[in-house]
GUTOR-469034 format. One record per residue: x, y, z of N, C-alpha, C in turn. Coordinates in steps of 0.1 Angstrom, whole numbers, padded with zeros to 4 digits, always signed. Atoms other than C-alpha are relative to their C-alpha. Layout:
N
XYZXYZXYZ/...
REM end
This chain:
118
+0000+0015-0003-0004+0083-0112-0008-0002+0013/+0009+0003-0011-0031+0069-0089+0007-0010+0009/-0005+0009-0010-0019+0053-0057-0009+0000+0012/+0007+0002-0013-0037+0039-0027+0009-0010+0008/-0010+0007-0008-0012+0027-0001-0005-0003+0014/+0005+0004-0013-0025+0007+0028+0012-0003+0009/-0010+0003-0010-0006+0002+0060-0007-0004+0013/+0006+0002-0013-0012-0010+0096-0003-0015+0002/+0003+0014-0002-0017-0047+0090+0010-0007+0008/-0010+0008-0008+0000-0074+0110-0006-0012+0007/+0004+0012-0008-0003-0103+0134-0005+0005+0014/+0006-0005-0012-0026-0097+0164-0007-0012+0007/+0008+0011-0007-0041-0120+0191-0015+0003+0000/+0014-0002-0001-0078-0126+0193-0003+0010+0011/+0003-0010-0009-0094-0097+0211+0008+0013-0001/-0008-0011+0002-0068-0073+0200-0005+0010-0010/+0004-0011+0009-0069-0041+0179+0011+0003-0010/-0009-0005+0010-0054-0028+0147-0007+0012-0006/+0006-0012+0007-0058+0005+0128+0007+0000-0014/-0005-0001+0014-0054+0004+0090-0001+0014-0005/+0000-0013+0007-0046+0034+0070+0002-0002-0015/-0001+0000+0014-0049+0041+0033+0002+0014-0005/-0003-0013+0005-0032+0071+0018-0001+0001-0015/+0003+0000+0015-0044+0082-0016+0007+0012-0006/-0005-0011+0008-0028+0102-0043-0004-0002-0015/+0003+0001+0014-0035+0109-0080-0014+0002-0004/+0014-0004+0004-0072+0116-0078-0006+0008+0012/+0006-0009-0010-0095+0140-0059-0007-0009+0011/+0004+0009-0010-0099+0121-0027-0014+0003+0005/+0013-0004-0005-0129+0141-0015-0012-0003-0009/+0011+0003+0010-0149+0132-0046-0003-0015+0000/+0002+0014+0001-0147+0095-0039-0005-0006+0013/+0005+0008-0011-0167+0072-0017+0012-0010+0003/-0011+0009-0004-0141+0051+0002-0005-0012+0007/+0004+0013-0006-0144+0015+0013+0012-0008+0004/-0009+0011-0003-0125-0013+0029-0006-0013-0004/+0004+0014+0003-0128-0048+0015+0010-0009+0006/-0010+0010-0004-0112-0080+0026-0002-0013-0008/+0000+0013+0006-0104-0114+0011+0008-0010+0008/-0006+0011-0007-0097-0145+0031+0004-0011-0010/-0004+0011+0009-0080-0175+0015-0012-0009-0004/+0011+0009+0004-0104-0195-0006-0014+0007+0000/+0013-0006+0000-0131-0169-0003+0000+0012-0009/+0001-0011+0009-0145-0141-0024+0003+0013+0008/-0002-0013-0006-0136-0105-0017-0014+0006+0005/+0012-0005-0006-0162-0089+0006+0001+0014+0005/+0000-0013-0005-0172-0054+0015+0000+0000+0015/+0000-0001-0015-0163-0045+0051-0006+0013+0005/+0005-0013-0005-0171-0008+0055+0001+0010-0011/+0000-0010+0010-0179+0022+0034-0003+0014+0007/+0002-0014-0006-0178+0060+0041-0002+0009-0012/+0003-0009+0010-0193+0087+0020+0010+0011-0002/-0011-0009+0004-0173+0115+0004+0003+0010+0012/-0003-0010-0011-0178+0139+0033+0002-0007+0014/-0001+0007-0013-0177+0112+0060-0013+0001+0008/+0013-0001-0008-0213+0119+0070-0008-0012+0002/+0008+0013-0001-0225+0084+0065+0010-0012-0002/-0008+0012+0001-0210+0050+0070-0009-0012+0000/+0008+0013+0000-0221+0014+0065+0010-0011+0002/-0009+0011-0003-0207-0019+0077-0006-0014-0003/+0004+0014+0000-0209-0056+0071-0005-0004+0013/+0006+0004-0012-0230-0073+0097+0011-0007+0009/-0010+0008-0007-0200-0094+0107+0010+0009+0008/-0009-0009-0006-0180-0063+0118-0007+0012+0008/+0007-0011-0007-0207-0039+0132+0002-0001+0014/-0003-0002-0014-0199-0026+0166+0015-0003+0004/-0015+0003-0003-0162-0037+0163+0009+0008-0009/-0008-0008+0009-0149-0018+0133-0006+0014-0002/+0004-0013+0003-0150+0019+0126+0008+0006-0012/-0006-0007+0012-0143+0036+0092+0000+0015+0002/+0000-0014-0001-0133+0072+0091+0010+0005-0011/-0008-0006+0011-0116+0096+0067+0004+0014+0004/-0005-0014-0002-0095+0128+0068+0003+0005-0014/-0002-0004+0014-0100+0146+0035+0012+0010-0001/-0012-0009+0000-0072+0171+0044+0012-0008-0002/-0012+0008+0001-0048+0142+0046-0001-0011-0011/+0002+0010+0011-0062+0121+0017+0001-0014+0006/-0002+0013-0007-0065+0092+0041-0013-0005+0005/+0011+0007-0006-0091+0067+0051+0006-0010+0010/-0005+0009-0010-0088+0046+0082-0011-0011+0003/+0009+0010-0005-0103+0014+0096+0006-0005+0013/-0004+0004-0013-0101+0009+0133-0007-0013+0003/+0005+0013-0002-0106-0027+0141+0003-0005+0015/-0001+0004-0014-0113-0038+0177-0006-0014+0002/+0005+0013-0003-0121-0071+0193+0001-0010-0011/-0003+0008+0012-0105-0089+0164-0002-0015+0003/+0002+0014-0001-0114-0125+0158+0008-0008-0011/-0007+0008+0011-0097-0153+0138-0006+0001-0013/+0007-0001+0012-0124-0150+0112+0003+0014-0007/-0003-0013+0006-0112-0114+0105+0013-0001-0008/-0012+0002+0007-0080-0128+0091-0002+0000-0015/+0002-0002+0014-0077-0117+0055+0010+0011-0005/-0007-0012+0006-0060-0093+0031-0010+0011-0001/+0009-0011+0000-0076-0059+0035+0004+0010-0011/-0002-0009+0011-0080-0036+0005-0007+0013+0001/+0006-0014+0001-0087+0001+0002-0006+0002-0014/+0006-0002+0012-0111+0011-0025-0006+0014-0001/+0006-0013+0002-0121+0045-0039-0009-0001-0012/+0010+0001+0011-0153+0048-0061-0007+0013-0001/+0007-0012+0003-0167+0078-0078-0014-0003-0006/+0013+0003+0004-0204+0075-0081-0005+0007-0013/+0004-0008+0012-0207+0100-0110+0007-0006-0012/-0008+0005+0012-0179+0086-0133+0001-0015+0000/-0002+0014-0001-0180+0050-0121+0015-0004+0000/-0014+0004-0001-0142+0051-0118+0002-0006+0014/-0004+0007-0013-0128+0028-0091+0014-0003+0000/-0015+0003-0002-0093+0023-0077+0002-0008+0012/-0003+0009-0011-0078-0003-0055+0014+0002+0005/-0014+0001-0005-0048-0005-0032+0005-0014-0002/-0007+0013+0002-0024-0034-0031-0003-0010+0011/+0004+0009-0011-0037-0048+0002+0010-0001+0011/-0008+0002-0012-0024-0053+0037-0005-0012+0007/+0004+0012-0006-0024-0086+0055-0003+0002+0015/+0004+0000-0014-0043-0089+0088-0001-0015+0004/+0001+0014-0005-0038-0122+0108-0003+0001+0014/+0004+0000-0014-0056-0128+0140+0001-0015+0005/-0003+0014-0004-0042-0158+0158+0008+0001+0014/-0007+0001-0012-0029-0169+0192+0012-0008-0001/
REM end
């Protein structure tokens, strides 16, 4: 049974930080490119950050570059998103995604709410 379980969301003031975690089970974590997406109310889901299978390469949406950092620990089947200098525009449900570029299989977590407000 495939599971992607996100945690770490919550309410934070502008300028604050949060660290999201996504623990994976049910598939070979190290074979999957991992990403974080987010969806704000009334908006489409957007890609926030991506990390390759080995963690050797990352990519970010322009809106989060320099503030967010994606990382992974293949020994713990976990991907992280460190979010610093948070802004109200970062308010959204954040989703963990795993994608296998060879099989085109993709899996999603259930999402974790991040709210940035004073």
